[in-house]
N, C-alpha and C positions, 0 to 999 in steps of 0.2 A: 292702553289709553292713548298712546301716541297716534295710532291710526284712527283715532276718533275724528281727526280733521278730515278723514275720508268717509268713515262710516256714518258720521253725523249728517252730512249733506246727502249721502245715499239714502238714509232713513227718510229725510225730508222729501226726497225725490220719489218715494214710494217703494223702495226696495227692502222694506223691513223683513218680509218673509224670506227673501233671497239671502239676506245676511245671516239670519239665525239657522237656516237650513245648511248654508255653507259652513257655519261654525259647528253645527251638529256632526258633520263628518270630519272636519279638520281637527277639532279638539281631541276626539278619541284616537284619530290617526297619529297625531303628535305624541300622545302618551304611549301608544303601541310601539312607535318607532323609538321612543325613549327607552322602552324596555329592552330593545335590541341593541342600543348604542354601546359601543366598546371604545370609542375614541371621543376626544373632547369636541371636535368639530361636528361630529354626529349629534352630540347632545345639544350643541348650539342650534343646529338646524331643526331638530325635533322638538325640544322643549322651548328653546328661545324663540324660534321663528314660527313654527306651526302652532304651538299652544298659545304663544303671544298674540299672533294675528287672530286666531279663533276667539280668544278672550276679548280682544278689541271689537270684533264683530258682534259679540254678545252684549258688551257692557253699555255702550251709548244707546243702542236701540231699546234695550230693556228698561232703562230709566226714562228715555224720551217718550215712550209710549204711554206711560202712566198718566200724564196730564190730559191725554185725550179722553180718558175714562173718568178721571176724578178732578173736581174743582174745589169743593168745600172740604173734603177730607184728603186733599192731595198729599199733605205731609205724612199722615198716618199710612197711606197707601205706599208711599215711597219707603217709609221706615220698615214696614212689614216685608217689602221686597228686598231691601238691603240687608235685613236680618238673615236672609238665606245664606249669604256669604259667610257670616259669622258662625252659623250652624255648621256649614261646611268646614270652617276653620277649627271646629271642635272635633268633628267626626273624622275627616280625612287623615290628619296626622296620626291619630290613635289607630285607625283602621290600617293605615300603611305600616305603622310600626309593628303591630301584631301580626299582620300577614307576612311581612319581611322575615320575621323570626321563624315562621313556619314553612313558607313556600319560596322564599327568596325574593330578591329585588325585582326580577323580571315579571313574575306573576303578580306580585303586589301592585306594580305599576299598571299592569293590564287590567287588574280588578278595578282600579280607579277609573280607567278608561271606559270600562263597561258601565259603571255607575254614572259617569258623566253623560254617556250616550243616552242612557235610559231617562235621566232627569231632563235632558234637553228635549227629548222626544215628547215628553209630557208638555213642555212649554210650547213646542211647535203645534201640538194638537189643540191648544187652547188660545194662544195669543193671536190677536188680529188687529191690524191697524184700522182705525175708524175713519181717518181722513186720507183721501188720495189727492195728490197735487193736481191743480188745474192748469198750472203753467210750469215751465222749466225752472228748476231751482239752481241757484249758484252753489259752487263747491265751497265758498267761503263768504263771509259778510264783513268786509273791512270796516264798514260803517259802524259796527259794534265797538271797534277799538277807539272810536271818537267819543264814546260815552264814558265819562270819568268813572262812574260806578262799575261798569263792566270791566274796564281795564284794571282798576284798583283791586277788584275781586279776583281777577285772573292772577295778578301778582301775589296777592295774599295766599291763594291756593298753591302757587308755585313754591313760595318760601315756606309755607306750613308743611307741605309734604316733603320738602327738602330735608326736614328734620324728623317728621312724624314717625317714619318707619324705622328709624335707628333704635328706638325703644324696643320695637317688636323683634328686630334682628339681634340685639345685643343683651337684652335683659336676661336671657337664659345663660349665656356664657358669663355674664357679669356675676350672676348668682352662684354659678358652679365654680368658676375660677377664683372667686374671693372666699369660697368655703362656706357661703351662707346655706346652700342646700346641696344635696348629692345629685348625681346625674339623673336619677329616676324621678325625683320631685321636680327637678329643673325642666325636664321634658314636658311636664304637664302645666307649667306656668303659662305657656302660650294658649293652651286649651282653656285654662281658667280665664285668661284675658278675653278670648273670643266668646266664651259663654256669657261673660258680663257685657260684652259689646252687643250681643243679641238684644238684650233689654235696653242698652244705651242707644240703640238705633230706633227703637220703637217709641219709648217714652218722650224724648225731646221732640220727635216728629209729631206726636199726638198733640203736644202743647203748642207746637208751631202753627197748627191750624187755628189756634185761638189767639195767640199773641204775635204771630208773624215769624217766618223762618230766620230772618236776620237777628231778631231778638232772642232766638235760641242758639243760633250758630256762634255768635260772638262770645257768650258766656261759656259755651262748650269748649271752644278753642282756648279761652283764657284759663279755665280750670285745668285743661290738659297741659298747658304750659307750666302752670304751678306744680303739677304732679311731676313733670320732668325735672324741675328744680329739686323737688322732694327726693327724687331718685338718688341724688348725690349723698343723702344722709341715711339711706336705708341699709342696715347691716344685719338684720335679724330675719328668721324664717317667717314669723307672722307679718313683719313689715313688708317683705318682698311679695308675699301673697296678696296682702291688702292693696299694695301699690299696683300690682298687675290687674287686680279686679277693678279698682277705681279708674285706672288708666283706660282699661277696656270699655268701661261704662261711659265715661265722659267723652272719650274720643269717638264713641259711636256716633254722636251727633255731627262731629267733624267729617265723618265719612258719608253719612246718609243725608245730611241737610243741603249740601251744595246744589244738587239737582233741583231741589224745591226752591232754593233761592234764585237759581237761574230761571226757573219757570215764572217766578214773580217778576223778574227783571226783563222778560221777553214779551214785547207788545203783541206779537203774532205767534201763537203756539205752533204754527207751521214752520217757523224758523228755529224752533227749540233744538232740534237735532244738530243743526249747523252750529249754533252757539255753544251747545254742550260740547260738541266735538272740538271747537276752538279752545275752550277753557281746559278741557281734559288733555288736549295735546300739549298745552303749556305746562299743566300740572305734571304730566308724565315725564317731562325733562327733569323736574325736581325729584321725582321718584327714581329716575334712572341714575342720577349722579349723587343723590343724598347719602345712601348707604355706603357707596365707595368712598365718599369723603369721610364718613364716620370711620370706616375701616382704615383709611390712610392716617387719620388722627390717632387711632389706637395703635397702629403699627409704629408710628413715629414716637409716641410718648410712652407706650407700654402701660398706659393707665386709662381707666374708663372715664375719668373726670372730663377730659376733653370732649368725648362723645356726648356725655351728659349735658355739658354746657352748650354744645353745638345744637343738640336737640331742643333744649329749653329756649335758647335765644331765637331759633327759627320760629318756634311756635309762638313766642311772645311777640315777635315782629308781625306774624300773621294775625294775631289777635288785635293788635293796634290797627292794622290795615282793615280788618273786618269792621272795626268800630268806625273807621273813616267811610267805609261803604255805607254803613247804617246812617251816618251823618249826611252823606251825599244824597241818600234816598229820602230821608225824613227830617233833616235838620236837627235842631236841639230839642225837639218834642219827644218826651219820654213815654207818653201814653198813646203812642201811635203804633198800630199793627204794621210792622215792617219786615 
């Protein structure tokens, strides 16, 4: 996401195809090199740099191109596209786990690389940019930061994602270390969450086309924050499974709706890539430091309560800021599509 500040403007400048072709080679290459890594610095270069840059080259262009094709059903289109990553979140961990047991880490990682290359090739053969720039595009748009709604939205995304992924990172270890589930069931908690998130990314986006993306995003973040607080009191097998499923479903909107909100807040669709890149670059900082902060809290207290409160408070703050964005866009009118 961090390189979105570069890939977004490049998309607006007409380099969509170049970005995804570059990623089509860099992503499998990074995974292949990961399979050969024997030292930590090699893993940083292959998985951290190569795979990270490739993912950044894919992410912003993939969501920025959708408004070029869809206007009335923009939310649903984005939800269907975003559901692909949830499906991958179900398939890839199980696939890797089963292959690792049979053929080892190296070939299990290479198999993921082959699958990634094949699926990206399908995208390359189908996806086309409809609009080519008629003038030179800027790498950034500082004027957007002068818009209160844009700036507040960017801050809300930063704070929300500062806490959001802590649940995904620590729910398995919480359930296993506290004796709620065994390691086998604990492994599948994240797959259950991602399976629920598939539907959670489609349903709210479908409704967003009728009631407005902000009118769906704000409740989605609010319910996700409430579930983070509920996490503190969950100590049973049915409870942790239901929590994972609910968190996956309701947080699906938090993941899939922001690009739709940004499209509605961008006057000229030709600037969407740049604006998305700016927001996701800011968001990526929250992603980068959020889980280490959670890990530091856990290491210092040796209890999950601090991580749970940190997650819940970040999401609550994000929900409040999203409400402010909605107010800045539409005022106190409740029956407005925003």
